[in-house]
Every structure is written in structure tokens, then in C-alpha cells.
N, C-alpha and C positions, 0 to 999 in steps of 0.2 A: 774798320768794321762800322756799320751804320750806327751801332749803339753799344752800350755797355752790357747788353743782354747776351747770354751765351748763344752759341750756334743754334740754328734752327734744327728741329728733330731729325730731318732727313740728312742734313750735313753731319750731325753727330753720329748717325748710324753708318754713313758711308766713309767718313775720314779714317777711322782706325784700320779697317782692312786695306784701304788704299795706301796708307802710310806704311803698314807692315810689308805689303808687297813691294813698294818702292824701295824700302830699306833693304829687304832681302835681295832685290835686284842689284843694289849698290854693293852689297857684300859679295854677291856672285861675280860682279864685274871685277872686284879686287882679286878674287880667286882665279878668274879667267886670265887676268893679266899675268899672274904669277906662273901659270902653267903653259903660257904661250911660248913660242920660239922667239929668240933664244932664251932658254930658261935662266931666271934669276939675274938678268942683266941689271946694271945700275938704273937705267931708265924705267924698267919694269917695276923694280922695287920702289922707286919714288912714286909712280902712279898708284901702285897697290897700297902704299902707306897713305896717300891722299884719300883714296876711296875708303879704305878700312878705318882711317882715323876720323873721317867726317860722319860715318854712319852713326856711332853713338852720340856724337855732338848734335846731329840733326834729330835723332830720336829723343834726346833729353829736351831739346827746344820744343819739339812738337808736344811732348808730354806736359811740359809747363804751359804751353799755349792752351791746351785743353782745360787746364785748371785756372787760367788767368781770370781774374774777376773784372777786368776793365778792358775796353777796346784799346786803350793806349798800350797796355802790356802785351796784348796779342799782336799789335802792330810792330812793336819792338822785336818780339821773338821771331815773327815772320820775316822781318827785314834782316835779322841776323842770319836766319837760315839761307835767305837769298844771297847774302854776301858770301856765306860759306860754300855755296854751290858754284861760285865762279871758278875756283880751282878745279872742282870736279868736272865742270863743263869743258875746260881748256886742256885738261890732262888726258892723255890716252886718246882713245877713239870713241865716237858715239855708239852706244850699244845698250847694255843693261843699265846705263846711267840715265836713259831717257825718262823712265817713270818718276824718279826723284826730282829731276829737273822740271818736268811738267807740273808736278804737284807743288813743288816749292814756289814756282811762279804763280800758280793758281791761288795759293793761300795768301801770297803777297797782295794779289788783286783784291781778295776778299777782305783782308784786314786793313789795307792801306788805300788801295784804289787802283784803277786801270793805269793811271800815269806811272805809278810806282812799278807795276808789272812791266810796262813798256820800257822804263829806264833800266830795270834789271836785265831784261832780254837784250837790250841794246848793249849793255855793259859786257854781257857774256859774248855776244857776237863780235864786238870791237876788240875785246881782249884776246879772243881766240885768233882773230884775223891778224892782229899785230904780232902775237907770239909766233905764228907761222911765218909772217912776213920777214921778221928779223932773224928767224931760225934757218935751218937748212932747207926746209920744204919750199919756202918762198911764198910770195903774195898770192899767186894764182891758186895754189893748193889751199892756202888759208881762206880765200874767198869761197872756193868750192866747198870746203868743209863747213863754212859759216852759214851757207844758205839753208841746208837741211836743219841745222840747229835753230836758226831763226824761225823756220816754219813750225818746228816742234814747240818752241816756246810760244809761238802765236796760239797754238792749240791750248797751251797752259793758260794764256791770258783769257781765251774764250771760255775755258772751264771755270776760271775764277769769276768771270762776269756772270756765268750761269749760277754759280753758288751764291754770289753776292745779291743777284736779283731775287733769288728764292728767299734768302735771308731777310731782305728788306720787305718782301711781300708778306712773309710769315709774321714779322714783328708789326707791320701795319695792321694785319688782321688781329694780332693780340691787342694792340692799342684800341682798335675799333671795338673789339669785344669788351675791353675794360671800360671804354667810354659808354658803351651800350648798357653794361651792368650798372655803372654809376648813374646813368640817366634813369634806368628802371628803379633803382633805389630811391632816387629823388622823386620819381613819379609816385612810387608807393607811399612815400612820406607825405607827398602832397595830397594823394587820395585819402590817406588816413586823416590828415588835417581837415579836408573837405567834409569827410563823414562826421568828424567830431563837431565841426562848425554847424553842419546841417542839424545834428542832434541838439546842439545847444540852442540853435535858432528855433527849432521845433518846440523845445521846452519853454523858451521865452515867449513864443506865440501862445502856447497853452496857458502860461502864467498870466499873460496879458488878458486873454479871453476869460480866464477864471476870475480875474480881478474885476473886469467889467461886468461879468455876469453876477458876481457876488454883490456889486453895488446895486444892480437892478433888483436882485433878490431882496437885498436889505430894504430898498425903498418900497417895493411892493408888499413884502411881508410886514414891514414896519407899519405901513398904512393900514393894512387889515387888522393887525394887532391893536392899533389905536382905535379903530372902529369897534372892535370887540370890547375893549376896555370901556369906551364911552357907552356902548349899549348896555353892558352889565351894570355900569354905575347908574344909568338912568333907571334900569329895571329895579335896582335896589331902592332907589328913592320913591319909585311909583308903585311898588308892590302893595302898599297899604291903601293908598287912595285910588289907584286905578290898576287893579291886577291884570285886566285884559291888555292894557298898553304895555305893562311890564312883561307879560308873556310874549307879546309881539317882538319886543326888543330882544328877549332871550332867544326866540326863534331866529331873529336876524343875526344875532351873535353866533348862534350855532352854524348857520349857513356860511357866514364869513369865515369861521374857524375851519370848516370843511374845505372851503376854497383855499385857505392859506395852507392847510396840510397837503392838499393835492398839488399846489404850486411848489411847495417845498420839496416834495418827493420828486416832482418833475425836474427841478433844478439840481437836486442832489445827483440824480441819475445822469443828467446832461453834463455835469461837471466831473463825473467820475472818469479816470484815465482809461485810454483804450487798452485792450488786453494784450496786444502784441506790438511793442515799441519798435521791433525790427522790421515790421511789415512795410512794404512799399506798394505803390500802384493800387490796383483794385483791392488787394488784400488789406492795405491800410484803410481804404474807404470802408470796407466791410467791418474792420475792427472798430472804427469810430462809430459806424452805424449801430453796431451791437451795444455800444455804451449808451445810446439813446433809446434803445428798445426797452420795453417795460414801463415806459412813461405814458402809455396810451398812444404813442407815436409808432406807426408801422412803417418801417424803412426797408426798401428793396434796393439792392445794389447788383448791377450786372454790367458785363462788358459786351458791347454790341460788335459782333464779328471778332476779328483778330484783336487780342489785347495789345495795346500799344506798349512799346518799350519806353520806360520812363527813367530819367536820371534823377539825381538827388533833388535838384531845384524844381523840376516838374512835379515830382512826387510830393514834395513839401507844399507846393502851390495847391495841388488838388486836395491834399489833406486839409490844408487851411481853409480852402473854399467849402469843403464838405462840413467842416466844423462851424464855419460862419453861417452857412445855409441852414443847417439843422437847428442851430440856436435861434436864428431869426424865424424859422418855421414855428418853433415853440412860442417865441416871445410875441411876434407880431401877427402871425397868421392863425395861431392856435390850431395848427394843422393836426390831422389824424393820420395822414398817409403821405409818405415822401418816396419818390422814385429817383435813384441816382444811376445814371448810365454813363459809361465811358467808352469811346470808340474813335475810329479814324474816319475823318471826312475830308477827302482830297488830300491836301498837304498839311492838314491840321489834326491835332489830337483834341477832342472835344469832350468835356464833361458837362452834362445837364442834370440839374436838380429841379424836380417839379413837385410842388406840394399843393395840397388843396387849401382853401381858405374857409375858416369856420363861417357858416351862414350868419351867425349872430353878429359878426363884425360889420356886415353890410358894406358901407363905403369907407370903413375905417382904414382899409388898405387901398390907396388911390390906384386907379387904372393907369397903365402906362409905366414908363421907366421909374424905378425907385430912386429916391434921393440918396446920393452917395454919401454914406457916413464913413467913419474911420475905417471900419472893417472892409467895406467895398473899395475904398480908395487904395488901401494897402494891397488888396487882391489885384486890382487893375494895374498898379505899378509893377507888381511881380509878373503879371501876364505880359505886359508890354516889353519887359526885359527879355522875355522868351519868345518875342515875335508874335504875340497874340493880343487878347483883350478879354474884358469881362462885361457882360450885360446882365441886368436884373430888372424884371418888370412883371407887373400883374397882367395876365392874359385871361380875361373872363373871370371864371371862378377858381383860377389857379395862379400860382406864382412860379416864375421860371428864372432860375439862375443858370447862366451859361458861361463856361470858361473855355477859351480857345488858346491853344499853344501851337507854335510852329512845330511840325513833326520832327524836323531835323534837330532843332534845339531841344526838343523834349527828351531826346535820347541822352542828352547831357554831355558836356565837354569832357568831364572826368571819365565817364563810362567809355566814350569813344577812344580816349587815350589809353585806357586800360586794355581795350580790345586790341588796339594796334600794338601795344607792348607785348601782349601775349603772343600775337602773331609773329612779331620780330623775334621773341624768345624761341619760338618753334623753328 
């Protein structure tokens, strides 16, 4: 047998009726010998005893074979049946014994191999020929009787090869299915780890951005609070001698306090978390844009044409770029309006973020490519890993941040594997 696994389903369904029919034929052969002429002769009794005696022995061996747990036990039982069939084959004449002989050789081929079936067939043919040759019938009769038996046993070998090939194919399929299921389990685990890693990375990026923004907020707000404190202190000293100068300082402190309050509200809104942590693609950009609205910053997000398919890495990159761009629009451009668009251009997925620049800044934002700080360098490295790049520059009275990703890589390795796994499962 090719393995310790049980017979394939088709063999399990076919064998019991075939075995019952062949054993019934063997019993009928014994009855036929007894009722043939001349009745109850010593030779007839001997053949009938062989046929009738082997029927329960073969039945028990086949019953045990069906319940054997290993290939070794099945091989031993089938070999025992084949040995027991030799006296059946050489006794009497070929007739109702044919089914049991053919099935016995076939199971020997299934459980041991083609060579074992050929040896058993040769043993039957040689034994029959020799018994006829040394008996009264002679060698010629022995050879003539052996030829049809050899042909019949050849059919048994062919039947066994058919069963064996089906059994092997069935268990190869079972192994392939088991390996596929194991691979799918490993893939699902890997996908789960990738998702967890992406979420952790997203949180780390958010934490890093919040820390940097908090430092900037502390420096800006601390400077304004210092100015307020100095103005009020001067007003307190000058209110007796120079009331007009004191009120000027109070007015300046009031204006500075309003600026500090407005800046604090802006940063608090900018640092608030997005509303939907599970969102990806354009939905994630809309979620982070929503967290910046209400600061006086108007943010529009739209997909140009067909919304691109984005994997975890690409979605995280665009999310990070939107966060960096919106924060910089507040900090450096003092923008009032930002437009974020995502679309497909040729073989690339492109996200553009365009914001206006406050007129009061004048040349505070240099024309041309922006100096790459920590945030832009991180975005550029991520985009290059996905076959793209990042550009950031002032163009006239607006600032443009552009992120390009190779369309094939944007879909994501994990997502592509998941799709192939689902297709294979179907």
C-alpha cells in the first residue's frame, strides 16, 4: 500500500460487494464439485473441502484487512490470501473460482506491489503446470490449462494496478489539500501579523508626530506666554507714571493672548485622533482630514476617477503623508484651504495635497522645492520602497505635496496573496 492511510473512498465502496460475490462463487464452486459426476468421489471431496475450507479463511483475512491500521498489516494479510489461493487455483477446474483468484491477486498488487502480483500469478501457473505434468493428465494438458489461468491473473494484476493508481492519486490529493490548508493557515497568521504591525507602526508614527507637534506647540505657546507676562509686568510698573504706555502693553498682551488661544485650539484639533482607526485609502484620508476641520482649515478630499486599490503599506504611507502635509500647512503656510486628491496616473497611484499660503507670510515660504526635514525624508523612503517618490514645493501662491507609488506595489503583497489564497480555496 502506498501509505498507512486507509483505502480510498471508491475502493472502500467497491471492495465489499466484490469480495462477497467472489466468496459466494467459491462456495458455489464447492457445491458444483460435489454434485458433479461421479457423485462424492474421493477427488471431488478433496477439491470441495479445499474450496469450502478456504472461503471462511479468505473472508476473515479480508475482514481483518479492512480494519488493519497500517500498510504492513494489509500487505501481510493480502499475501496470506494469495498463498491460500494457490491450492484453490490448482485444484479442480477453472470456473467459479475465477473471481476470487482475480480479486486476491488484485489486492496483493494494491497492498504489496506489481512485482508481488506477478510472483503470485507465476507461482499459481507453475504449480498447476507441474501438478498436471507429474500427474495423469501430462505436461501438455497442464500447459493448456495454465494459459487461461495466466491470462485471468493478468487481469487481476491490471485491476490491482488500477486500484493502486487511484489510491495513490487520492492520497496525493489529500496531501496537497492538507499542505494548502496549512499554507493558508500560515498565510492568515502572516496577514494578521502584518495588520498588527501596520497598526502598531501607525500608532508609533502618530505618537512621533504628536511629540514633535507638542514640542512646537510648547515653544510657540511658551514664547507668547512669556511676552504676555512681560507686557503685563511692564504695564503694572508704568500704570502710575505713564498710563497710556501701560494700556498699550495691556492691549498687546491681549492680542498675544488671543493669538496663543487660537494657536492652542488649532493644535489641539490637529493632534486629536482620527475618528475611524480601521479606515484605509481615501476613507482614512477623509478621517484624518476631519480631525483638522474646525481649526479654520477647510479640507477637501476626493478620488479622481477610479479609486485605487491600496494595501496596508500604501495606505499607511498616504495616511502619513496627509498627516504631515496638513500639519505643515498649519505650521508653515498658515493655510486656510487644503485639497487632497488621490487617483491613478498611468502605472502610478498619485496623491496630491495642495494648500494656499497666507499672504502675510510673503517670502517666508521659499519658492521651489522644500527643504527635506525628518517628516519628508521618512515619507520619501517609504515611497521609494513602493517604487515611487515624494516631491514638495511652493508653486506661486500655493504649496504642493505629491506622493507617487507604483500601482502594482500599491495593491500590497499581503492583499495579493490573500486574493490568490481565496481563489485557491474556491
